[in-house]
Structure formats: structure tokens, C-alpha cells
N, CA and C of each residue as an Amber inpcrd file, in Angstrom:
protein
   225
  10.4020000   2.7290000   8.7950000  10.2820000   3.6000000   7.6420000
   9.1470000   3.1010000   6.7420000   8.4140000   4.0310000   6.2380000
   7.2960000   3.7390000   5.3260000   7.7650000   3.9740000   3.9000000
   7.6500000   2.9460000   3.0690000   8.1230000   2.9860000   1.6850000
   6.9230000   2.9880000   0.7380000   6.9380000   3.8680000  -0.2730000
   5.8000000   3.9280000  -1.2020000   5.9100000   2.9080000  -2.3400000
   4.7800000   2.3050000  -2.6620000   4.6780000   1.3800000  -3.7880000
   3.4390000   1.7450000  -4.5910000   3.4520000   1.4200000  -5.8750000
   2.2330000   1.5260000  -6.6800000   1.8700000   0.1150000  -7.1210000
   0.5690000  -0.1230000  -7.2110000   0.0930000  -1.4530000  -7.5960000
  -1.1250000  -1.3220000  -8.4890000  -1.3030000  -2.3260000  -9.3260000
  -2.4290000  -2.3720000 -10.2580000  -3.1540000  -3.6940000 -10.0450000
  -4.4000000  -3.6090000  -9.6250000  -5.2030000  -4.8090000  -9.4300000
  -5.6290000  -5.3160000 -10.8000000  -5.4620000  -6.6050000 -11.0290000
  -5.8270000  -7.2050000 -12.3160000  -7.2610000  -6.8510000 -12.6660000
  -7.4620000  -6.3610000 -13.8810000  -8.7840000  -6.0150000 -14.3600000
  -9.2310000  -4.6020000 -14.0550000  -8.4140000  -3.8290000 -13.3340000
  -8.7750000  -2.4430000 -13.0160000  -7.9620000  -1.4990000 -13.8930000
  -8.5000000  -0.3320000 -14.2080000  -7.8170000   0.5620000 -15.1470000
  -6.7610000   1.4870000 -14.5470000  -6.7380000   1.6750000 -13.2220000
  -5.7910000   2.6510000 -12.6870000  -4.9360000   2.0800000 -11.5670000
  -3.7460000   2.6480000 -11.4480000  -2.8090000   2.2730000 -10.4030000
  -3.2260000   2.9340000  -9.0930000  -2.9510000   2.2650000  -7.9850000
  -3.1540000   2.8200000  -6.6500000  -1.8030000   2.8680000  -5.9520000
  -1.7470000   3.5930000  -4.8530000  -0.4960000   3.7580000  -4.0970000
  -0.7160000   3.2640000  -2.6770000   0.3050000   2.6260000  -2.1410000
   0.2850000   2.2370000  -0.7330000   1.6290000   2.5700000  -0.1110000
   1.6150000   2.8630000   1.1670000   2.8310000   3.0790000   1.9380000
   2.9620000   1.9000000   2.8820000   4.1340000   1.2570000   2.9060000
   4.3180000   0.0190000   3.6570000   5.5230000   0.1530000   4.5810000
   5.3580000  -0.2930000   5.8140000   6.4810000  -0.4110000   6.7340000
   7.0590000  -1.8090000   6.5040000   8.2020000  -1.8720000   5.8330000
   8.7820000  -3.1670000   5.4650000   9.2630000  -3.9610000   6.6780000
   9.3950000  -3.3060000   7.8180000   9.7150000  -4.0180000   9.0520000
   8.5310000  -4.8210000   9.5650000   7.3310000  -4.4110000   9.1880000
   6.1080000  -5.1100000   9.6000000   5.5980000  -6.0260000   8.4950000
   5.6460000  -5.5510000   7.2520000   5.1770000  -6.3230000   6.0940000
   6.3580000  -6.4710000   5.1270000   7.1780000  -7.5120000   5.3080000
   8.3810000  -7.6480000   4.4790000   8.1090000  -7.9720000   3.0100000
   6.9410000  -8.5430000   2.7110000   6.5940000  -8.8690000   1.3320000
   5.2600000  -8.2000000   1.0010000   5.2720000  -6.8900000   0.6630000
   4.0090000  -6.1790000   0.4640000   3.1860000  -6.6740000  -0.7110000
   3.8290000  -7.1480000  -1.7670000   3.0480000  -7.6600000  -2.8970000
   2.2080000  -8.8640000  -2.4720000   2.8330000  -9.7990000  -1.7840000
   2.1040000 -10.9750000  -1.3100000   0.9880000 -10.5660000  -0.3530000
   1.2650000  -9.6400000   0.5490000   0.2710000  -9.1710000   1.5100000
  -0.9370000  -8.5800000   0.7890000  -0.6770000  -7.7390000  -0.2250000
  -1.7740000  -7.1430000  -0.9920000  -2.5640000  -8.1930000  -1.7660000
  -1.8610000  -9.1220000  -2.4040000  -2.5530000 -10.1480000  -3.1960000
  -3.4350000 -11.0390000  -2.3300000  -3.0270000 -11.2960000  -1.0930000
  -3.8590000 -12.0950000  -0.1860000  -5.1620000 -11.3820000   0.1490000
  -5.1560000 -10.0490000   0.0830000  -6.3320000  -9.2690000   0.4470000
  -7.1240000  -8.7500000  -0.7540000  -6.4350000  -8.4640000  -1.8550000
  -7.0810000  -7.8360000  -3.0070000  -7.2280000  -8.7470000  -4.2170000
  -6.5150000  -9.8640000  -4.2270000  -6.5100000 -10.7380000  -5.3890000
  -5.2810000 -10.4710000  -6.2480000  -5.2160000 -11.0660000  -7.4230000
  -4.0310000 -10.9480000  -8.2730000  -3.7310000  -9.4960000  -8.6670000
  -2.4500000  -9.1760000  -8.6790000  -2.0050000  -7.8570000  -9.1160000
  -1.4020000  -7.9640000 -10.5120000  -1.7560000  -7.0260000 -11.3740000
  -1.1920000  -6.9780000 -12.7230000   0.1350000  -6.2190000 -12.7160000
   0.3890000  -5.4440000 -11.6640000   1.6340000  -4.7010000 -11.5560000
   1.9000000  -4.3090000 -10.1230000   3.1860000  -4.2160000  -9.7770000
   3.6010000  -3.8120000  -8.4360000   5.0300000  -3.3120000  -8.5290000
   5.2860000  -2.1010000  -8.0180000   6.6540000  -1.5600000  -8.0740000
   6.8360000  -0.4690000  -7.0330000   8.0780000  -0.3200000  -6.5880000
   8.4240000   0.7820000  -5.6910000   8.3370000   2.0800000  -6.4810000
   8.0860000   3.1730000  -5.7920000   8.0330000   4.4860000  -6.4260000
   9.3620000   5.1690000  -6.1320000  10.2950000   5.1440000  -7.0830000
  11.6530000   5.6370000  -6.8050000  11.7350000   7.1390000  -6.5690000
  10.8080000   7.9110000  -7.1020000  10.8790000   9.3610000  -6.9350000
  10.4040000   9.8280000  -5.5530000   9.8730000   8.9300000  -4.7350000
   9.4440000   9.2570000  -3.3690000  10.4160000   8.6240000  -2.3860000
  10.8080000   9.3990000  -1.4010000  11.6860000   8.8390000  -0.3780000
  10.8440000   8.2240000   0.7380000  11.3690000   7.2170000   1.4180000
  10.6490000   6.6500000   2.5540000  10.4440000   7.7000000   3.6450000
   9.3900000   7.5340000   4.4380000   9.0970000   8.4540000   5.5360000
   9.1260000   7.7150000   6.8590000   9.4740000   8.4250000   7.9070000
   9.3520000   7.8590000   9.2460000   7.8810000   7.9080000   9.6380000
   7.5130000   7.1690000  10.6670000   6.1280000   7.1910000  11.1430000
   5.7440000   8.5940000  11.5890000   6.6600000   9.3100000  12.2260000
   6.3720000  10.6720000  12.6880000   6.0510000  11.5900000  11.5070000
   6.8450000  11.5180000  10.4440000   6.5860000  12.3350000   9.2520000
   5.2390000  11.9820000   8.6210000   4.9660000  10.6930000   8.5300000
   3.7230000  10.2440000   7.8950000   2.5060000  10.6910000   8.6930000
   2.5620000  10.5920000  10.0120000   1.4380000  11.0130000  10.8450000
   1.2580000  12.5270000  10.7630000   2.3440000  13.2790000  10.7610000
   2.2600000  14.7400000  10.6930000   1.6430000  15.1940000   9.3710000
   1.9560000  14.4720000   8.2940000   1.4210000  14.8240000   6.9880000
   0.0460000  14.2560000   6.7130000  -0.4750000  13.4440000   7.6370000
  -1.7960000  12.8670000   7.4580000  -1.8240000  11.6880000   6.4930000
  -0.6490000  11.1100000   6.1900000  -0.6100000   9.9950000   5.2490000
  -1.0730000   8.6980000   5.8890000  -0.8200000   8.5290000   7.1730000
  -1.2210000   7.3060000   7.8630000  -2.4940000   7.5800000   8.6350000
  -3.5750000   7.0370000   8.1590000  -4.8770000   7.1940000   8.7910000
  -5.5730000   5.8470000   8.7510000  -6.5530000   5.6910000   9.6050000
  -7.3460000   4.4750000   9.5350000  -8.1070000   4.5000000   8.2190000
  -7.9440000   3.4700000   7.3870000  -8.6090000   3.4740000   6.0860000
 -10.1240000   3.3480000   6.2090000 -10.8020000   3.9640000   5.2850000
 -12.2630000   3.8410000   5.2280000 -12.6300000   2.4190000   4.8200000
 -13.7650000   1.9070000   5.2990000 -14.1910000   0.5770000   4.8750000
 -14.3600000   0.5300000   3.3530000 -13.9490000  -0.5620000   2.7810000
 -14.0410000  -0.6980000   1.3280000 -14.5560000  -2.0960000   1.0330000
 -15.5930000  -2.1990000   0.2530000 -16.2440000  -3.4950000   0.0520000
 -15.3780000  -4.5030000  -0.6870000 -14.3510000  -4.0730000  -1.4340000
 -13.5350000  -5.0520000  -2.1430000 -12.2770000  -5.4320000  -1.3960000
 -12.0860000  -4.9350000  -0.1690000 -10.9530000  -5.3440000   0.6530000
 -11.4960000  -6.2500000   1.7520000 -11.0880000  -7.5060000   1.7130000
 -11.5670000  -8.4690000   2.6820000 -10.7300000  -8.3780000   3.9730000
 -11.3720000  -8.4430000   5.0940000 -10.6860000  -8.5410000   6.3660000
 -10.1620000  -7.2150000   6.9150000 -10.4600000  -6.1100000   6.2960000
  -9.9720000  -4.8200000   6.7980000 -10.9470000  -4.2970000   7.8370000
 -10.4400000  -3.8010000   8.9600000 -11.3110000  -3.3000000  10.0310000
 -11.0990000  -1.8490000  10.2410000
């Protein structure tokens, strides 16, 4: 199941959203901080229900992310 979280990178003005499979990444905050640096905020989004991989793929939510210069190690 993919669970939605919102996070705020320290020093940035807006929140971003990520969907995490907690079976693969049990500690998403730590995983994000290792790649993005310190987070000023991190929380689950209670108004969104988790999705199965099939639902996420059908809705186009799970895609290969575009390269981003501030994310280290992403391919």
C-alpha cells in the first residue's frame, strides 16, 4: 500500500507530497532526509487513503521521477 505524506524541506517555502510504500521504506522521514537534507516538517496526510500499486499505476501517480538537481542519487 502506498501512503501519502507531506514534507517541508528546511529553508523552502512550500510543502511537497510523496507517496511511500511502507513495506519497502519503513521510515520515510529518515529516507527523505538522507536524500534531501533536514526536513522542517513531515506528516501523514489523513484526508487521503492509502492506495494499492494497481490503483496508483492506473491513476498515473507512480511514475519514474524526472531528474532533479537537488536530489542526490536519484536515477
